[in-house]
N, C-alpha and C positions, 0 to 999 in steps of 0.2 A: 907295196900295194895292198890297200884293207881289200877283205873279202867282203862278201857280201854278207856272208854273217856278222862280220866285223860293225860294216855300217848299220846293219838292224839294231844290233845291241847299243852300238851311239846313238841311231833316233831313239831307241828304247829308253836311255838312260837319259838322253835328253826331256823327253816329254813328261811331263808332271804327272804323277799319281791319281787317276782319279779315284775322290772318296767311295768309299764302297756307299751304296744305293741302303738309302735308311730303310728299317722295319715297316711296312705299311702298317698305321694305326689302325688297332683293334675298331671297328665301326661302331657308335653308339646308335641304336635304331629306337631307342627308347624314348629320343623326343617327339618321334611319331606318334606315340602312346600317349605324350600328355597333351600333342594337340590335339589331338582325335577326344582328349576328356572334353577341352574346352570347348570345339562345336558339339559334344552328346551335351554338355549343360546349356547351349543357345539353343539346341531344338528341342532338349525338356521344357523350356521355361517359353517357348512357342506353345509347345502341345499343352501344357496348364492351361494357358491362355486362350487359346481357341478350342479345346475339346476338354474342358477339365473334367468331366466324368470316367473319360478313358484316362485322362492321366493316372485318375487314384489309382485304377485297378492295377497301374504300372509302377506301384509301389514295391511290390516283391523281387521286382528285379535292383533295385537298390537295399533292400533290405538281404538279398542272397549274397550280393558282394561283401558287404560289409561283417557277414557270416564269417564269410571265407578267409577275411583278416583275423576276422576275430580266433579263429578255430588255430592260428600259426602263431599266437599272442605268450600263450603259456609254456611250450619248448623254447621261443625263443629265449621266453626270462630266465627258464632254468639254464639255460647252456649258455648264456650269455655270465649269468651270476657265478655257476661253477666255475666256469673258468678262470673268472676274474678272481673268486678268493682261493680258489686252489693255485694257482698260480704265486698268490703272493705268502709268505709265511707270516707275517705280519696280523696275527687277529685283531690285535689294536685297531690299526689301519684301518678295517673295516666298520670297524664300532665306531670311531671318530666320523667317520665319512655319513654313516647312519644319526648320528647325534647333530650333525651339522647343518644334512638334509632337513631333518624336520623341524629345527629348530628356527631355519630360513623358510619353511614352509608356512609357519604358525604365523612369522611377521610378516610376513607377503601377503598371506589370506587379509589378516587385520588392516592391512594399509589399502589393499583393495575394497574391503567393506567401507573403510571411510569416507574414500574417495566415491561410491555409490552411495553413499549418507549424503555429501556435500551438496552434490549434481540434483539428486532426487529430491532435495529441499529447495533447488534453486530454482528447478524446471516445474513441480507440480505437476506434470504431464496427467493425471487424472481429473483433473477438477472439470467437472459440467457433464460428466458421462452418466447413462443411469443405466441401471442392472434391473433386468428381468427375470420370470421367475425360472426361465428356459437358461440362463446362462448361470445361476445360481446352482441350478443341478448337476452343469458341465463341470462347473469348478470342484464341488464334492466329488463327483467322477474322479478327479485325478488323483485323491489319496491314496499315496500309494500303500498296501501294507509290505513291502517288500525293505524299506527306511527301518532300520534297526534303531534301540536305544543303545546310546555307547557300552556298557556293558556286556550288552548283547553281543554288538558290531566287532568288541575285542575275542567274544568265545568264536564269533563266526571264520576268524582268520584260521583255526586250527581245523584240518580237513578231518574228516572221518577215518580217511586211509591214505597212506601213500600216494595210490594212484588218483583217488579221486580230486584231488588237487589240478591233475590235468584235464579230468574229465567234466568238472563242471565252471569251468573257464573262470572263475573264480582268483583275479591276479594275486591278492594278497595273501592266500593261499599258494599258490606255488611260488611267491616271494618267500616263505618260511621256509617251505619243503627244499629250496635253491640254497638258502643259507645254510640251512644243515645240510645237504651234501656236501656243499664247499669247503663249511670246515670239518668235516670228516675227512675228506680228501686232503687237507689242508695237516690234520693230526697224523695222514697215512706217510706224510712225506712220500721219500723214492716210489713206495709201494703204490700210491696212489695216480703216479704217471699215468701207467698204462690206459686206467680210466680217462682220466683228463685226455688223451689224445682219442680216446673213443667219443667221449664229450664233443672235443673238437669237430672230428669228422659230421656227428651228427648236426650239429649247428649248421655247418656248411651245406648240408643236404635241407635241411629247414629255411634257408639262406632264398636255395634257388628254387625250391617249390612255391616260395612266397614270387620270386620274381615272376613265375608261370602264372600265379594266380594275379598278378596286376595287370596282365593286358584286357582282363575281364574289366576294366576299371571305367571305359568311356559307357559301359551297358548299365553298369551300378548310377554313373553320376546321372544319365540320362533318365534311369525310372524312380530315382529317389529325388530329382529335381521337379521332375513334371508331376507327380505325386504332392510336394509339396506348394508348389503355385497352383496346382488345380482343387486342394484341398481349400485355400484359403483364399485365393480370388482377391480381386483389386480391393475389395469393399472396405475389407477386413485391415488391406494395409492404408489405405487413405486415413482409416479413421483412430487408427496407434500408431500412426507415424511418427509424434511428438515421441513416444515411448521408444522407438525403435530409433530413430536419428540421436534419439538422447544418448542411447548405449551402444549405441557402435562409435558414436566420438568418443566417450567418457573411455573405453576398448581401447581406440587408439591411443587417446593420450596415455593411459596406463602403459603401455605396452609402447611406446617410443619416447615416451618423455621419462616416467619413473624406470622401465626395466632397460631402456638407452642408456639412459644414466648411468644407472648401476654397473651396466655391463662395461662401460666406456673409463668407467671411475678404478673398477677392482681388477678386472680383466684385459684391458684396455683393446677392447674389440670394438670394433663400429657394428652397432645395432644391424644398418643395413647390409652390411655385409653378410652376417651370419644369415640373415633372412633369404638373402639373394643365393644363398648356399642350401636352404630348404626351401626353396621356391614351389618344387614339384609337392611338395607336403602338405605345403598350404594351399595349394592348389585342390590334392586329393582330398583334402579335410574339406574344403570348400563347395565341393562337388557331391557328396557324401553326408555331410552335417555331422560326423564322428572325430570328435582324435583319436577313436581307436585304431582308427584306420590306418594311421601314420606314425601309431607309435612302434613295429619292428622296424620300420625306416631309419624314426629317430634313434633308435638303440646304436642301428649300422652306421648313420651318418655320424652322433658323437665320437664311434672309436676312432672312425677314421678320421677326422678331425685330431684326434692327437689326445682324446681323453683316457685315461684309462680303463679298465675294464671294471674293474669293481666300484669306481665314482658314478658309470653311465649302468651299470648293472642294479644298481642301488638307488641309485636317484628319481633315472626314469619312472622304472617303473612303481615307485613310493611315490613320487610328483603327480602321477596318473592319478592317485585315490586321494592323495593330501593337500596337493598344491592346482588350488582350483580354483584361477584370479577370476577366470571370466565368469564360472560361476557365481562367487561371492559380489561382483557386481553386479550380475543380474538381479540375484536375490534381494538385494538392498532394494534397485529401484524400483523390482516387480512392489515389493510389498508397501513402500510408498505411494505406488501408482493406486493399488487395489484398494488403501486406505484412504486415500483422494476422493477415488470415484465413487466410495461408498456412503463418502458426507461425512466420514471419521478421522480425520486426519491426526496421526500421533507428534505428540511431544520430542523431544528431542531423549526424556527422561523413558519413555517408551520404547523409542526407538532405537535404544543400544539394547538394554537387554533381548528385545524380540533377534537381533543380527547375532547376536551372539549364542541365543541357541540354535540359530540357523546358521553358525559356523561349523557347531558341533555335529547338529543335524547332516548337515552335506558329508561328513564323513563315514557317518552310518549309512549312507546311500548309495554310495561308492561302486561302481559298476552296473545301477538298477539302468532298465531301457529307460530315456528319457529323464536323466536323473536328475536336471535342473527343474523340470515344473514338477516332480513327482516330491522330490525333498523339501522345494516351495510350498505345496499343499499340507502335507506333510506335516512341517513345523510349524506354518498358521495353526492347522488342527490340534497340536500340541499348545503352542504357547497364547495365540490368540484367534480362537475360532470363530469367532466374529465373522471376520477376516476371510476365512475360506471361501464362503458365495463369492468373493469377488475373484478368484483366481479364474472363472469361465471367460473373465473377460481379455487375457491374454492366451490363450488357446489357439486363435485364429493365426496367430502370428508366434509363437513360441518354435515351429520351426523353423521361421527365418533368424531368430535371435539365437538360435542354439547353435548356426554357424557363427556369430561372431563371438559365443560361448569356447565354442570349440578351438577356434582359430587363438584367442586370448588364450587360454590353459594349454594351447599346444608351443604358443611362443613364451611361456612363465616357466613351462618346464624345461625349454632348450636353452634359456637364458640362465635356469637355477643349475644346469649340469656344468655349463663353463663356468659359473662361480662358484662352486663347489670343486669341481675341478684344480682352480688357483688357489683356494685358500687350502685345501687341502695338498696344493704343489705335488699333482697328479695327470698334470697337462703339461704337453711339449709345445710350448708356445711359439716355436721356429717354426712348427710342421702346422700347426694353427695359420701363421700370415699364409704360407705356400698354399695350402687346401684353400682358404677365402679367397687368392690371391688368381686362384686357377689353374697353379703348376700340379699340385696332384690332383688328378680330377676322381671322383668317386664311381666305382666299377656297378654300373646300375645293373650291368645281367647276371651276377650274382648276389648283387648286393652285402658284399666284402672288399676288404683292400686287399687286393691280391698278393702287392707284398708280402702283408703281415701274414695271410696266410700260406703265401708259401716257403715263411721262415718258421711256423711251426707258434709252440703256445712262446709268450711272453719269458723272455732269458729274465732269471731271477737278479736282483739286483745285487751290490755287495752284501749288503749289510741282512740281506735274505739268504746267503749263501755261509755267512756266518756263524749264525742264529741254527742252519741246517746241520752245520759241522756240530757243533755245541749238541747237538743234538743225537 
C-alpha cells in the first residue's frame, strides 16, 4: 500500500515541470526622453510665433545643451580610436580604412555638388528678388575669419600640446593624437594591454556621463527651436520658400535615392531600416540644428551595429570634417540663388570653378560655428567678391536650412560607415541583420553594448596572433 510520501512523489512526478520565470527585462525609460523632446520642439515653435522677442532670449538654452554634448566629443573619439587601433595588430589595415574613407568622401562631395548644380539651374529660385543696402551689410558681416586656406588648415590639425587637442575642442586634432596613441600601443604589444584596459574603463565612464547629459535634451531643443522661429518669423519663410523647398527636396532625393541605392547595392542594407535604427539621433539633430550633438551616439550605435572599432573610430570623426554632403548641396544652391537674385546669373563655366573652390573651402571651415553660412560667405569673398552682398538674402532662413544640412551630413556619415565597413570586410553582417530587426536592442542607459563591454577588449584575430607571435 503506497504511503502518503510515495503518493506525493507520484503526483510530483506526473506534474510537468514549470519553466523558470524569465528575468524581467530592464525597462528603457529613455523613450520618455524623446517624447519630451518632441513636445519641447512643438512648444518652442509656438513660443517663437507668439512671443518672438522673448523666444530669441531663449537661445542660450539650446547653445548650452549643444556645448554639453561637444565637451564629450573629444574624449569619446580618443577612446574609440585608441581601443580600435590598439586592439588590431595590423597597422596597414588602419591605413587602408583611412585611404578608402577619404577617397569615398571626395567622390560623394563631388556628387552632392553636381546634384545641387542641376537643381539650382532648373529652379532659378533667386529670380525677381531685390537687394537693399541693409542686406548687403548683413552679407559682408557673415564673412568669417575662422575659415582657413588649405595649407593653414593642414597645419592647424597639429595641436600646440598633447593636451590642447582635448581642451580646444578640435576634432581633427583629437583624431591625430588618438591615431598616434593607438599606433604606439600597437607597437608595445602585450605591454600596452593594461593601458588599453584603462582606456576602456574611461570610455565607459564618458558614455555614462553622456547618457546623463542627454536628459537635458528637451530643454535644449525648446530653447533652440524657439530662438530660430522667433528670429526668422513667417515673412522670411514665405519670401524664401522656393529655395527652402528646393533644398529640402534635393537633400531628400540625395539621401534616399543616391545613398539608399549605394547602401543596398554594396552592403545589402535597407536605408529605411538603418534610419529607423538611428531615429533618435535624427530627432536630436532636428531639434538642435547641429549634427555634432549626435556624433557620440553615432559612434556607439555603429559599433553596436557590428562594425569594427577601427572603421567606426576613423570614418565617423573624419567624415564630420570631410564628408559634408548637405553642406555641399547647400553651397551650390545658395551660390546660384544669390547670383540670380543680384541679376548676375553665372554660366556653367563660372559655376564649376566656384563650386570646386567651395569644396576645398568647406574643409578649412570644419568645426566653425555656423560653418555653412560662414564657409559660403568666405568662399565667395575669396573667389567672387561681388556675390558676398547677396549672402544677406539667406541669413533669415539659414538656421532652417541648417537642419537639412545637418540631417543630410549625418545620414551621409552613417551610410559611409556601413559602406567602408563592407569594403574593408570589417562588418558582421549577421549582427547587422539582428540589430536592424530589433533582436539586439541598443542599451540607451550606457550608450554601450553591454554584451561587448562585459567581454572586454575585442579578441585578436588569428592572423593578428600570428603576427604577435613572430614579434
